[in-house]
C-alpha positions in Angstrom: -4.8 2.3 11.7 -4.3 6.0 10.5 -7.5 8.1 10.6 -7.1 10.2 7.5 -8.3 13.8 7.6 -10.9 15.1 5.2 -10.1 18.8 5.7 -10.9 20.7 2.6 -8.4 23.5 1.8 -9.6 26.0 -0.8 -6.2 26.5 -2.2 -5.5 23.1 -3.8 -2.1 23.8 -5.3 -0.6 20.4 -5.2 3.0 20.3 -6.3 2.2 17.3 -8.4 -0.1 19.4 -10.6 2.9 20.5 -12.6 1.8 18.1 -15.3 -1.7 17.5 -16.5 -0.9 13.9 -17.3 -0.1 13.1 -13.7 -2.9 15.3 -12.2 -6.0 13.5 -10.9 -7.8 16.2 -9.0 -11.5 16.8 -9.4 -12.6 18.8 -12.4 -16.2 20.0 -12.1 -16.8 21.5 -15.5 -15.1 20.8 -18.8 -16.5 22.0 -22.1 -17.3 19.5 -24.8 -14.6 21.0 -27.0 -12.0 20.6 -24.2 -13.1 17.0 -23.7 -12.7 16.3 -27.4 -9.2 17.8 -27.3 -8.3 15.8 -24.3 -9.4 12.6 -26.0 -7.4 13.5 -29.1 -4.1 13.7 -27.2 -5.0 10.8 -24.9 -4.6 12.8 -21.7 -6.2 10.9 -18.8 -8.1 13.1 -16.4 -10.3 12.0 -13.5 -13.5 12.8 -15.2 -12.6 10.6 -18.2 -13.8 7.0 -18.4 -10.2 5.7 -18.7 -8.3 5.0 -15.5 -4.6 4.4 -16.0 -3.2 1.6 -13.8 0.0 1.7 -11.9 1.3 -1.0 -14.2 0.2 0.5 -17.5 2.4 3.6 -17.5 6.1 3.1 -16.8 7.7 5.6 -19.1 10.5 6.5 -16.7 11.5 3.0 -16.0 11.4 1.8 -19.6 14.7 2.1 -21.4 14.1 1.3 -25.1 16.4 -1.3 -26.5 18.3 -1.7 -23.1 19.3 -5.2 -22.1 20.7 -6.0 -18.7 21.8 -9.3 -17.2 21.7 -9.8 -13.4 23.8 -12.7 -12.2 22.4 -14.0 -8.9 24.5 -16.1 -6.5 21.3 -17.1 -4.7 17.8 -16.5 -6.2 14.5 -16.5 -4.3 12.1 -16.1 -7.3 8.8 -15.6 -5.5 7.3 -18.9 -6.8 9.2 -21.5 -4.7 10.2 -22.0 -1.1 13.6 -23.2 -2.4 16.3 -20.8 -3.5 18.1 -21.3 -6.8 21.9 -21.0 -7.2 24.0 -19.3 -9.8 21.1 -18.0 -12.0 21.0 -15.2 -14.6 18.0 -12.8 -15.1 17.9 -11.3 -18.6 16.0 -8.0 -18.7 14.9 -6.1 -21.7 13.6 -2.6 -21.2 11.3 -2.8 -18.1 10.5 -6.6 -18.3 12.2 -9.9 -17.5 12.9 -11.7 -20.8 14.1 -14.9 -19.3 15.7 -16.6 -16.3 18.4 -19.2 -17.0 20.9 -21.2 -15.1 24.5 -20.2 -15.0 26.3 -16.9 -16.0 24.6 -15.6 -19.1 26.9 -13.8 -21.6 24.9 -11.5 -24.0 26.8 -9.2 -26.3 26.1 -5.5 -25.6 24.2 -6.2 -22.4 25.0 -4.4 -19.2 26.1 -7.1 -16.7 25.3 -6.6 -13.0 27.2 -9.1 -10.8 25.2 -10.0 -7.7 27.1 -13.3 -7.2 27.6 -12.5 -3.5 23.9 -11.6 -2.9 20.5 -13.1 -2.5 18.3 -11.8 -5.2 14.5 -11.5 -4.8 11.5 -9.9 -6.4 10.8 -6.4 -5.4 9.1 -6.4 -2.0 5.4 -5.5 -1.8 3.8 -3.7 1.2 0.0 -4.1 1.2 -0.8 -1.4 3.7 0.9 1.9 3.5 0.1 5.6 3.9 2.7 7.4 1.8 0.9 10.7 2.1 1.3 11.1 5.9 3.4 10.2 8.9 2.4 10.4 12.6 4.2 13.3 14.3 3.8 15.6 17.3 1.0 18.1 17.0 -0.5 16.2 14.2 -4.0 17.5 14.6 -2.9 21.1 14.5 -0.7 20.5 11.4 -3.7 18.8 9.7 -5.6 22.1 10.2 -2.9 24.4 8.8 -1.1 22.5 6.1 -2.2 22.7 2.5 -2.5 19.8 0.1 0.7 21.0 -1.6 2.7 20.5 1.5 1.3 17.0 2.0 2.2 16.2 -1.6 5.8 17.4 -1.2 6.1 15.2 1.9 4.6 12.3 0.1 7.3 12.3 -2.6 10.0 12.1 0.2 8.2 9.2 1.8 7.8 7.4 -1.5 11.5 7.6 -2.3 12.4 6.2 1.1 10.1 3.3 0.6 11.5 2.4 -2.8 15.1 2.6 -1.5 14.1 0.3 1.4 13.3 -2.4 -1.3 9.6 -2.0 -1.6 8.9 -1.6 -5.3 5.1 -1.9 -5.0 2.7 -0.7 -2.3 -1.1 -0.9 -1.8 -2.1 2.4 -0.2 -4.7 2.4 2.6 -6.4 5.8 2.2 -5.6 9.5 1.8 -7.5 12.8 1.7 -8.3 14.8 -1.4 -6.9 12.2 -3.8 -3.3 13.0 -3.0 -2.5 9.3 -3.3 -3.9 9.3 -6.8 -1.7 12.3 -7.8 1.4 10.7 -6.2 0.8 7.4 -8.1 0.4 9.3 -11.4 3.5 11.4 -10.8 5.6 8.4 -10.0 4.3 6.6 -13.1 5.0 9.6 -15.2 8.6 9.9 -13.9 8.2 13.1 -11.9 9.1 11.4 -8.6 11.0 8.2 -7.5 8.8 5.8 -5.7 7.2 2.3 -5.7 4.3 1.2 -8.0 1.2 2.4 -6.2 -2.3 1.0 -6.0 -4.5 3.5 -4.3 -8.1 3.9 -2.9 -8.6 7.6 -2.4 -10.6 8.3 0.7 -11.4 5.7 3.4 -15.1 4.9 3.4 -16.6 5.0 6.9 -19.5 6.4 9.0 -20.1 9.9 10.3 -17.8 10.3 13.3 -16.0 7.1 12.6 -12.5 6.0 11.7 -11.6 8.1 8.7 -13.9 11.0 9.5 -12.0 13.7 11.5 -13.7 13.9 14.8 -13.2 15.2 18.3 -12.7 18.8 17.4 -15.0 21.8 17.4 -17.9 21.3 14.9 -17.5 24.6 13.0 -13.8 24.0 12.1 -14.5 21.3 9.5 -17.5 21.0 7.2 -19.5 17.9 7.5 -18.4 15.3 4.9 -20.5 13.3 2.5 -19.8 10.4 0.2 -17.3 12.5 -1.8 -15.1 12.6 1.3 -15.8 8.9 2.1 -18.5 9.5 4.7 -21.3 7.1 4.2 -24.5 6.5 6.1 -26.5 3.7 4.5 -26.1 1.4 1.4 -27.1 4.1 -1.1 -24.3 6.3 0.2 -21.9 3.4 0.0 -22.8 2.8 -3.7 -22.2 6.5 -4.5 -18.9 6.6 -2.7 -17.4 3.6 -4.4 -18.4 5.0 -7.8 -17.0 8.4 -6.9 -13.7 7.0 -5.8 -13.3 4.9 -8.9 -14.3 7.8 -11.1 -11.4 9.8 -9.7 -8.8 7.1 -9.9 -9.1 4.5 -7.2 -7.5 1.1 -7.9 -9.3 -0.5 -5.0 -11.6 0.5 -2.1 -10.8 0.9 1.6 -13.5 0.7 4.3 -13.4 1.2 8.1 -15.4 -1.7 9.4 -14.6 -0.8 13.0 -13.1 2.0 15.0 -9.4 2.8 15.0 -6.6 3.3 17.4 -5.4 6.7 16.2 -8.8 8.2 15.6 -9.9 10.3 18.6 -13.7 9.9 19.1 -14.4 6.2 18.6 -13.8 2.8 20.1 -11.1 0.8 18.3 -13.0 -2.5 18.6 -16.5 -1.3 18.0 -18.2 -2.2 14.6 -19.1 0.9 12.6 -20.3 0.0 9.1 -23.3 -2.3 9.0 -23.2 -5.6 7.1 -25.6 -4.1 4.6 -23.4 -1.1 4.0 -20.3 -3.3 3.6 -22.1 -5.5 1.2 -23.1 -2.5 -0.9 -19.5 -1.4 -1.0 -18.2 -4.9 -2.0 -20.9 -5.5 -4.6 -20.5 -2.1 -6.3 -16.7 -2.5 -6.3 -17.0 -5.9 -7.8 -19.1 -4.5 -10.7 -16.3 -2.0 -11.3 -13.6 -4.7 -11.1 -12.2 -3.4 -7.8 -11.3 -5.3 -4.6 -12.1 -4.0 -1.1 -9.7 -3.9 1.9 -11.3 -3.6 5.4 -9.7 -1.9 8.4 -11.0 -4.0 11.3 -10.0 -4.6 14.9 -13.1 -5.9 16.6 -14.3 -9.5 16.0 -17.8 -8.5 15.0 -16.6 -6.0 12.4 -14.0 -8.5 11.1 -16.7 -11.2 10.6 -19.2 -9.0 8.9 -16.5 -7.6 6.6 -15.6 -11.2 5.6 -19.3 -12.1 5.1 -19.6 -9.1 2.9 -16.8 -10.4 0.7 -13.8 -8.2 1.3 -10.5 -9.3 -0.1 -8.5 -8.6 3.0 -8.8 -7.7 6.7 -6.2 -5.1 7.9 -5.0 -5.6 11.5 -7.5 -8.2 12.7 -6.7 -7.6 16.3 -9.6 -9.4 18.0 -10.1 -12.2 15.5 -11.5 -15.4 16.9 -12.0 -19.0 15.8 -15.2 -18.1 13.9 -13.3 -15.3 12.1 -10.5 -17.7 11.2 -13.1 -20.1 9.7 -14.6 -17.2 7.7 -11.2 -16.2 6.4 -10.7 -19.6 5.0 -14.3 -20.0 3.7 -14.1 -16.8 1.7 -10.4 -17.0 0.7 -9.6 -13.6 2.2 -6.2 -12.5 3.4 -5.0 -11.1 6.7 -2.7 -8.1 6.4 -1.2 -8.1 9.9 0.6 -4.7 10.5 2.5 -6.0 13.5 5.0 -3.1 13.4 2.1 -0.6 13.7 0.8 -2.3 16.8 4.3 -2.3 18.4 4.8 1.3 17.4 1.6 2.7 18.8 2.1 0.8 22.1 5.6 2.3 22.5 4.5 5.8 21.4 1.7 5.8 24.0 4.3 6.6 26.5 5.8 9.5 24.6 4.5 12.7 26.2 2.4 14.8 23.8 2.5 12.6 20.8 -1.0 11.2 21.1 -4.1 12.7 22.6 -5.1 11.0 25.9 -8.0 9.1 24.3 -5.6 7.6 21.8 -3.0 6.8 24.4 -5.5 4.5 26.2 -6.4 2.6 23.0 -2.8 2.4 21.8 -1.7 0.7 25.1 -4.6 -1.7 24.9 -4.7 -2.6 21.3 -1.2 -2.3 20.0 0.4 -5.3 21.9 -2.4 -7.7 20.7 -1.7 -7.6 17.0 1.3 -9.9 16.9 -0.6 -12.6 18.8 -3.6 -12.2 16.5 -1.3 -12.7 13.5 0.2 -15.9 15.1 -3.3 -17.3 15.7 -4.3 -16.6 12.1 -1.1 -18.1 10.7 -1.5 -21.3 12.8 -5.1 -21.5 11.8 -4.3 -21.6 8.1 -5.3 -18.0 7.1 -3.6 -16.6 4.0 -1.2 -13.8 5.0 -0.1 -10.9 2.8 2.6 -8.6 4.0 1.5 -5.1 5.2 2.8 -2.7 7.8 0.6 0.5 8.1 3.6 2.6 7.1 3.1 6.2 8.3 2.2 5.0 11.8 5.9 4.4 12.1 8.6 6.3 10.1 8.6 5.5 6.4 11.4 3.3 5.2 11.4 0.9 8.1 8.8 -1.5 6.5 11.1 -4.5 6.6 11.0 -4.7 10.4 7.7 -6.4 9.9 9.5 -9.5 8.6 11.3 -9.8 11.9 8.1 -9.6 13.9 6.4 -12.2 11.7 9.2 -14.7 12.1 9.3 -13.9 15.9 5.6 -14.9 16.0 6.3 -18.3 14.3 6.2 -17.8 10.6 9.2 -19.4 8.8 11.5 -16.8 7.1 10.8 -18.0 3.5 7.0 -17.8 4.1 7.4 -14.3 5.4 9.3 -13.4 2.2 6.7 -15.1 0.0 4.0 -13.1 1.9 5.6 -9.9 0.5 6.1 -11.2 -3.0 3.8 -14.0 -4.3 0.9 -13.5 -1.8 1.0 -9.8 -1.9 0.8 -9.8 -5.7 -2.1 -12.2 -5.6 -4.0 -10.0 -3.1 -3.5 -6.9 -5.3 -4.6 -9.0 -8.3 -1.5 -8.6 -10.4 0.5 -11.7 -10.0 0.9 -11.7 -13.7 3.2 -8.7 -13.5 4.7 -8.4 -10.1 5.8 -10.5 -7.1 8.0 -13.0 -8.9 11.0 -13.3 -11.1 9.7 -14.9 -14.2 9.7 -14.1 -17.9 7.2 -11.4 -18.7 7.0 -9.9 -15.2 8.3 -6.4 -14.5 12.0 -6.2 -13.7 11.4 -5.3 -10.0 14.3 -6.8 -8.3 16.1 -6.4 -4.9 19.1 -8.0 -3.3 20.9 -8.3 0.0 24.2 -9.7 1.1 23.9 -13.0 2.9 20.9 -15.3 3.3 17.7 -13.7 4.6 16.2 -17.1 5.1 18.9 -17.7 7.7 18.7 -14.1 9.1 15.5 -12.3 8.3 16.9 -9.1 9.7 19.1 -8.7 6.6 16.0 -7.5 4.8 16.3 -4.3 6.8 19.5 -3.5 4.8 18.6 -3.8 1.2 21.7 -3.3 -1.0 20.3 -3.3 -4.5 17.0 -2.0 -5.9 15.7 -2.2 -9.4 12.2 -1.2 -10.5 11.1 -1.6 -14.0 14.6 -2.3 -15.2 15.9 1.0 -13.7 18.5 0.7 -10.9 17.7 3.0 -8.0 20.1 1.6 -5.4 23.5 -0.2 -5.8 25.9 -1.3 -3.1 23.7 0.1 -0.4 23.6 3.6 -1.8 21.2 5.5 -4.0 22.2 5.2 -7.6 20.8 8.6 -8.5 22.8 10.7 -6.2 
């Protein structure tokens, strides 16, 4: 729902550039000697052929030789709709070694007693914008803030998200590869945050959602495929390859207009079916999935026909769209909290431009009902919130709205664990508490199946075997 800016600032002094290993900015010219030197020390830079996954570099979390035992009074493991009782999770370094019944006693292991808690896999949000947050005078601030300021803000938002219990996020678009740098900085231990899967720029049409519009034409240079602006299938192919070259884990397209972009209709289709097919086909060749921002029914259906992995928002989906979801096995990522937030914020003087206020009042209230129709129709649901449209760290409110719309609590939890991991394509490593998975574990007091609002008060957070929150407080303060 956020329309990301593509403003180019000459001084790209990202705070995250403090380390070459975590830095994924564009490098236009590197001598052959430098390239050989880089290869020799295994430094991964955006021009290199190697792209390091969010799951392949966990130096900060890994604790060599460390064994921990978590004793869980109640365990929702992310594979079953039934909670286990009195279980032990044995963790070695950053991975789960085994899950066993009873209270495990292992000599020399750190014992973490969560006998009074419900223990779950780390939660996954499939639609976040950790590099931004809606605020007053946003357009002006986009014009004057440097990338380095955005990067500093992003580290704050990432930490809030992790402490809220979300140990993995799928990002939904950011300018100038700030999301790539943030992902790499977290993986290298420079900042605390969730595992991140990122797309780089949103891909969309000139003047569409994702292309900064509605301001004087000489303030911002016209974008091309390098900034995610595509006009025709050939541009689409170039853009996908460019995003992957510089670190994208997946691709994000804007199939329709958006609520928070100034100069377009939220429901109107923007990318053509041919352009979307070019994106999906190219991404598939590069082993990447495509997520599609889509409000209007026509754009939703063409995106599904093109083969996207998920539709984000899905506001005006209809019966034909529901059938296409099921035919293609695609997920809906509902973002109900974003709809409720923009509808409420439309009445806050000065927060949104007048054009946005009109769309927010009209579109925002419809998203929860669209989710309910999709769920009743048998569409697969993966948890996602559009974090940044609302204040970061409040992601778990989405659970409440999902249950309010008719989804049972345990299914809502599974949408943020098992289903979300499947959508991202890494169910082998995240989304469940099983041997071999990453030790991404959260806990709350009480039973969230009986009271889903408990998930808004996460008491314990572990990511990759490292404890970040204990007894409701940051473990690193």
